C-alpha positions in Angstrom: 18.6 47.4 14.7 20.2 44.1 13.5 18.9 42.3 10.5 17.8 38.8 11.2 17.1 35.7 9.0 14.6 33.0 9.8 15.7 29.4 9.5 13.0 26.8 9.3 12.9 23.0 9.2 9.7 20.9 8.9 8.8 17.5 10.2 5.8 16.2 8.2 3.9 13.2 9.4 1.7 11.5 6.8 -0.6 8.6 7.6 -0.4 5.9 4.9 -3.6 4.6 3.4 -2.9 0.9 3.8 -5.8 -1.4 4.5 -4.4 -2.6 7.8 -2.1 -1.1 10.4 1.6 -1.3 10.3 2.3 -4.2 12.7 -1.0 -6.0 13.0 -4.1 -6.9 11.0 -6.4 -4.3 12.6 -8.3 -2.2 10.1 -6.7 1.2 9.2 -9.9 3.4 9.1 -10.8 6.8 10.4 -14.0 7.8 12.2 -14.9 4.4 13.8 -16.3 4.1 17.3 -13.5 4.7 19.9 -11.4 1.6 20.7 -13.1 -0.7 18.2 -10.1 -1.0 15.8 -7.6 -2.4 18.4 -6.0 -5.7 19.3 -3.4 -7.0 21.7 -0.6 -6.2 19.2 -1.3 -2.5 18.7 -2.1 -2.2 22.4 1.3 -3.8 23.2 0.0 -6.4 25.6 2.6 -8.9 27.0 3.4 -11.9 24.7 2.4 -10.3 21.5 4.7 -9.9 18.4 4.4 -7.3 15.7 4.6 -8.2 11.9 5.7 -5.5 9.5 3.2 -4.4 6.8 5.2 -4.6 3.5 2.9 -2.2 1.8 4.0 0.5 4.3 7.6 -0.1 3.3 6.7 0.1 -0.4 4.8 3.4 0.1 7.8 4.9 2.0 10.2 3.8 -0.8 8.0 5.4 -3.4 8.0 8.7 -1.5 11.7 8.4 -1.2 12.0 8.1 -5.0 9.7 11.1 -5.4 12.0 13.2 -3.3 15.2 11.9 -4.9 16.4 10.1 -1.8 18.9 7.4 -1.4 17.0 4.2 -0.5 18.7 2.2 2.2 18.0 -1.4 1.1 19.1 -2.6 4.5 17.8 -0.8 7.6 16.1 -1.5 10.9 13.5 -0.3 13.3 14.0 1.1 16.8 12.1 1.7 20.0 11.5 5.3 21.0 10.7 5.2 24.7 8.4 7.8 26.3 5.4 7.9 28.6 2.2 9.6 27.5 -1.4 8.5 27.9 -2.0 8.1 24.2 0.8 5.5 23.9 -0.3 2.3 25.7 3.0 0.5 25.0 5.1 3.3 26.5 7.2 3.1 23.4 6.8 3.8 19.7 8.4 1.7 17.0 10.2 4.1 14.7 13.6 4.4 12.9 16.5 6.3 14.5 20.0 5.7 13.1 19.2 4.1 9.7 16.0 5.4 8.1 14.5 3.8 5.0 15.2 6.9 2.9 17.7 9.8 3.3 19.7 12.6 1.6 17.0 13.7 -0.9 15.7 17.1 -2.1 12.6 18.8 -3.2 12.3 21.4 -6.0 9.7 24.1 -5.5 8.8 27.4 -7.2 8.1 30.4 -5.1 7.3 33.8 -6.5 8.8 32.8 -9.9 12.1 31.6 -8.4 13.3 28.0 -8.2 14.4 26.7 -4.8 15.8 23.4 -3.6 15.0 22.2 -0.1 17.0 19.3 1.2 15.3 16.2 2.6 17.2 14.9 5.5 15.3 11.6 5.9 12.0 9.7 5.5 11.3 7.0 8.0 8.4 4.7 8.8 6.8 4.5 12.3 3.6 3.8 14.0 1.1 6.5 15.1 0.0 7.0 18.6 -3.6 7.1 19.9 -5.7 10.2 20.5 -6.8 12.0 23.7 -10.3 13.3 23.7 -11.2 16.4 25.7 -14.7 17.8 26.2 -16.3 20.1 28.7 -19.1 17.5 29.2 -16.8 15.3 31.3 -13.8 15.7 33.6 -10.4 14.7 32.5 -9.6 13.2 29.2 -10.6 10.0 27.3 -8.2 7.9 25.3 -9.1 6.5 21.9 -6.5 3.9 20.8 -7.9 3.3 17.3 -5.1 5.3 15.8 -2.4 3.3 17.6 -0.3 1.4 15.0 -1.6 3.3 12.0 1.4 3.5 9.6 3.2 6.8 9.2 6.0 8.2 7.3 7.9 11.2 8.7 9.5 13.5 6.2 12.2 15.7 7.7 13.6 18.6 5.8 16.9 20.2 6.2 16.8 23.7 7.7 16.8 25.3 4.2 13.5 27.2 4.4 13.8 30.9 5.0 10.2 32.2 5.2 6.7 31.2 6.1 5.8 31.5 2.4 8.5 29.0 1.5 7.3 26.7 4.3 3.8 26.8 2.9 5.1 26.0 -0.6 7.0 23.0 0.7 3.9 21.7 2.7 1.6 22.2 -0.3 4.1 20.4 -2.6 4.6 17.5 -0.2 0.9 17.1 0.1 0.4 17.1 -3.6 3.1 14.5 -4.1 1.5 12.2 -1.5 -1.8 12.5 -3.3 -0.3 11.8 -6.7 1.4 8.7 -5.4 -2.0 7.7 -3.7 -0.2 6.7 -0.5 -2.0 9.2 1.8 -5.4 10.9 1.6 -3.8 14.0 3.3 -7.0 15.0 5.1 -5.7 17.5 7.6 -9.1 17.7 9.4 -8.7 14.0 10.1 -5.1 14.2 11.2 -3.8 12.2 8.3 -1.2 14.8 7.6 0.4 16.9 10.4 3.6 18.9 10.8 5.9 20.1 13.5 7.8 23.3 12.8 11.4 24.0 13.9 12.2 27.8 13.9 15.3 29.7 14.8 16.7 33.1 13.9 20.2 34.3 13.2 21.9 37.5 12.1 21.9 37.9 8.3 25.1 36.8 6.8 25.8 34.3 9.7 26.5 30.7 8.8 25.8 29.4 12.3 22.3 28.1 13.2 20.5 29.7 16.1 18.8 27.9 19.0 15.7 26.3 17.6 12.3 25.9 19.1 9.8 23.2 17.9 6.1 24.0 17.6 3.5 21.3 18.1 -0.2 21.3 17.5 0.0 22.9 14.1 -3.3 21.7 12.7 -3.3 23.4 9.2 -0.8 24.7 6.7 -2.1 28.3 7.2 -1.5 27.8 11.0 2.0 26.8 10.2 2.5 30.1 8.4 1.1 32.1 11.3 3.1 30.1 13.8 6.4 30.6 12.0 5.8 34.3 11.7 4.9 34.6 15.4 7.9 32.5 16.6 10.4 34.4 14.5 9.1 37.7 15.9 9.1 36.3 19.4 12.7 35.1 19.2 13.9 38.4 17.6 12.3 40.3 20.4 14.1 38.2 23.0 17.5 38.7 21.2 16.9 42.4 20.8 16.2 42.8 24.5 19.5 41.1 25.4 17.9 37.7 26.3 18.8 34.2 25.3 16.7 31.7 23.3 16.0 28.5 25.2 15.7 25.2 23.2 12.2 24.0 23.9 9.0 22.5 22.6 6.1 24.9 22.3 2.4 24.4 21.7 0.8 26.6 19.0 -2.7 28.0 19.9 -4.1 29.1 16.6 -7.2 30.7 18.2 -5.0 33.0 20.3 -2.3 33.3 17.6 0.4 32.5 20.2 2.6 29.6 21.3 3.2 28.5 24.8 6.0 26.5 26.4 5.3 22.7 26.7 8.6 21.4 27.8 12.3 21.9 27.4 13.4 20.1 24.2 14.4 16.5 24.6 17.5 15.2 22.8 17.7 11.8 21.2 19.2 10.2 24.3 16.1 11.1 26.3 14.1 8.7 24.2 16.6 5.8 24.9 16.5 4.5 21.3 17.5 0.9 20.9 17.0 -1.6 18.1 13.4 -3.1 18.1 14.0 -6.6 19.5 10.7 -8.0 18.1 11.3 -7.2 14.5 14.0 -8.3 12.1 16.1 -6.2 9.8 14.3 -4.6 6.9 15.8 -5.8 3.6 14.4 -4.4 0.3 15.9 -5.9 -2.8 17.4 -3.6 -5.4 15.1 -5.1 -8.0 12.1 -4.1 -5.9 13.5 -0.6 -5.3 13.8 -0.2 -9.1 10.3 -1.5 -9.8 8.8 0.9 -7.3 10.7 3.8 -8.9 9.0 2.9 -12.2 5.6 3.6 -10.6 6.4 7.3 -10.0 4.3 9.6 -12.3 5.1 13.1 -13.3 4.7 14.9 -9.9 2.9 18.2 -9.3 6.0 20.2 -8.7 7.4 19.0 -12.0 4.1 20.0 -13.7 4.3 23.5 -12.2 7.7 24.0 -13.7 6.6 22.7 -17.1 3.4 24.7 -17.2 5.3 27.9 -16.3 8.4 27.4 -18.4 6.9 25.7 -21.5 3.3 26.9 -21.5 3.7 30.4 -20.1 1.1 30.0 -17.4 1.2 32.2 -14.3 2.6 30.4 -11.3 -0.6 30.6 -9.4 -2.6 29.1 -12.3 0.0 26.4 -12.8 -0.1 25.4 -9.1 -3.9 25.3 -9.0 -4.1 22.9 -11.9 -1.2 20.7 -10.9 -2.5 20.4 -7.3 -5.7 18.6 -8.6 -5.0 15.3 -10.2 -8.2 15.3 -12.3 -7.7 18.8 -13.6 -4.0 18.2 -14.4 -5.0 15.1 -16.4 -7.5 17.0 -18.4 -5.1 19.9 -18.9 -2.3 17.7 -20.1 -4.5 15.7 -22.5 -6.1 18.8 -23.9 -2.9 20.8 -24.5 -1.2 17.7 -26.0 -3.7 17.8 -28.9 -2.3 21.2 -30.0 -5.7 22.5 -31.1 -5.8 25.6 -28.8 -3.7 27.8 -26.6 -2.6 26.4 -23.2 -3.8 29.6 -21.5 -7.3 29.1 -22.9 -7.4 25.6 -21.5 -6.2 26.9 -18.1 -8.9 29.6 -18.1 -11.6 27.0 -18.8 -10.4 24.6 -16.2 -10.0 27.2 -13.5 -13.2 29.0 -14.5 -16.3 27.2 -15.8 -15.0 23.6 -15.1 -14.0 24.4 -11.5 -17.3 26.1 -10.9 -19.2 23.1 -12.3 -17.2 20.7 -10.0 -17.8 23.0 -7.0 -21.5 23.4 -7.7 -22.3 19.8 -8.4 -19.7 18.0 -6.3 -18.8 15.9 -9.4 -15.4 15.2 -10.9 -15.1 16.5 -14.5 -13.6 13.2 -15.5 -17.0 11.5 -14.6 -18.8 13.5 -17.2 -19.0 13.1 -21.0 -16.6 16.0 -21.4 -13.3 14.6 -22.9 -10.1 16.4 -23.7 -11.0 16.1 -27.4 -14.3 17.8 -26.8 -12.9 20.5 -24.6 -10.1 21.3 -27.1 -12.6 21.4 -29.9 -14.9 23.7 -28.0 -12.1 26.1 -27.1 -10.8 26.0 -30.7 -14.2 27.0 -32.0 -14.2 30.0 -29.6 -10.6 31.0 -30.5 -11.5 31.0 -34.2 -14.5 33.3 -33.5 -17.1 30.8 -34.6 -18.9 31.1 -31.4 -19.0 33.7 -28.6 -17.8 33.0 -25.1 -21.3 33.0 -23.8 -22.4 30.5 -26.5 -19.4 28.3 -25.5 -20.7 28.2 -22.0 -24.0 26.9 -23.3 -22.3 24.2 -25.4 -20.2 23.2 -22.3 -23.3 22.7 -20.2 -24.9 20.6 -22.9 -21.8 18.4 -23.2 -21.5 17.7 -19.5 -25.2 17.1 -19.0 -26.1 15.3 -22.2 -23.0 14.5 -24.2 -22.5 15.3 -27.8 -19.9 16.9 -30.1 -19.2 20.6 -29.9 -19.7 21.3 -33.6 -23.0 19.3 -33.8 -24.3 21.2 -30.7 -23.4 24.6 -32.2 -25.2 23.8 -35.4 -28.3 22.3 -33.7 -28.7 25.2 -31.3 -27.9 27.8 -34.0 -25.0 29.3 -31.9 -22.5 30.0 -34.7 -21.4 33.6 -34.9 -21.8 35.6 -38.1 -18.3 36.6 -39.1 -19.1 37.6 -42.7 -17.6 41.0 -43.0 -19.8 42.3 -45.8 -23.1 41.5 -44.1 -21.9 42.8 -40.7 -20.7 46.0 -42.3 -24.2 46.6 -43.6 -25.6 45.8 -40.2 -23.2 48.3 -38.6 -24.1 51.0 -41.1 -27.8 50.5 -40.3 -27.3 50.7 -36.6 -25.3 53.9 -37.0 -28.0 55.4 -39.1 -30.6 54.6 -36.5 -28.6 56.0 -33.5 -27.5 59.5 -34.5 -27.2 60.7 -30.9 -24.8 57.9 -30.0 -22.8 58.6 -33.1 -22.6 62.3 -32.1 -21.6 61.4 -28.5 -18.8 59.2 -29.8 -17.5 61.9 -32.1 -17.7 64.4 -29.2 -15.3 62.2 -27.1 -17.8 59.9 -25.3 -16.0 56.7 -26.2 -18.3 54.6 -24.1 -21.0 55.2 -26.7 -19.2 52.6 -28.8 -20.1 49.9 -26.4 -23.8 50.9 -26.7 -23.6 50.6 -30.5 -21.9 47.2 -30.3 -24.7 46.1 -28.0 -27.3 47.3 -30.5 -25.6 45.4 -33.3 -25.6 42.2 -31.2 -29.3 42.7 -30.3 -30.2 43.2 -33.9 -28.3 40.1 -35.0 -29.9 37.9 -32.3 -26.5 37.6 -30.6 -24.9 35.9 -33.5 -22.8 38.8 -34.8 -19.1 38.4 -34.1 -18.5 41.2 -31.5 -14.9 41.7 -32.3 -15.6 42.2 -36.0 -18.5 44.4 -35.2 -16.5 46.6 -32.9 -13.7 47.0 -35.5 -16.3 47.8 -38.3 -18.0 50.4 -36.1 -14.7 52.1 -35.2 -13.7 52.2 -38.9 -17.1 53.7 -39.9 -17.1 56.2 -37.1 -13.5 57.4 -37.6 -13.7 57.3 -41.4 
């Protein structure tokens, strides 16, 4: 059997969180009553003229900088003509020949390896409406609230070779959009969507195969399943002597299958031509540079730094970097140099994440600061308090405030690490538990855990368990 390689390209559509739509003053808001956020402009009524929302251009330029694109300071908008019930104008204002941003790249980490994925282009366009289907009525209803909502479309080069790489690209793009605060990326609300282009070719071949585009991919996990299905489908056709037909397919996640929608249109089918009602877009070089200065350290860069400089596992690094609040706390805490980065990571992904999930609160909205968290972790690493006592201190801080050392003293949580007094305690416990001592010496090593527990009980939980264990082993083996 021949060996095949999957070739994948993504088209990611992200709604921009501007206050108004891209070509009119209608409110850009999700979840409103159908057809209440519309006007003659976004409905394309005769005699109306669109006006470009500058904020949408700024957002697109910032995303272009984040993906190392060339920003075209002079570009234009085009009409993309097609008929569909969710598009009342029968055309969409988009960009064809000259996008706002192009020739960029994205760095990702996948299974410990670094990979660069080319970004072909980023362009601005308007969203279409939404068709509503329900068993309670015949036919479909059209809600045009979404018409004219500003979008950026991010188109990758066909550089992706697996569903796992595609998922990593999608997660990273979503993280960047959030860091830039230009899209809320709520997939359940349709504010980020993707179309997936898949083809297969024999391994070692440099020619691209015939691609099929999948629509209706409503989650990143669905993208993974769709890619794997489509690659398997195409390989099956080739192995049976068939030919792949270029087409657009609809992904049905419930059935785990895709179905033919239509043969694939080419650009000429859309009859693109320059938008006559809008002038040329001109962005000054000064403005482009000022927008570049607003780009923070992005989540993919943080993942690389956390893994390479801090030694975090890739999964941990990605979980922290993907959450802006957690990444902020992690960076501030590790910058203090009081404790190990892995300890900070463990706290953020453990107790702090549990607290946020249980309460629905952001950790940045509590009295816990980076200084207090670093101080608490440092006390634990020094052995002054146990891990269970540290959890108690943490809850006091987030609920009431206070300094870690003061809380430790007030609640009497400090561990006893005095070797001489603990040695005496260990000797007393051994003398009182002859059977466990005999079991240990006869090979039942789990008896040591019981003896440690007895020491902890006798000390009221204040004995340092690591020191106790070491002293017991020395006495038992001496």
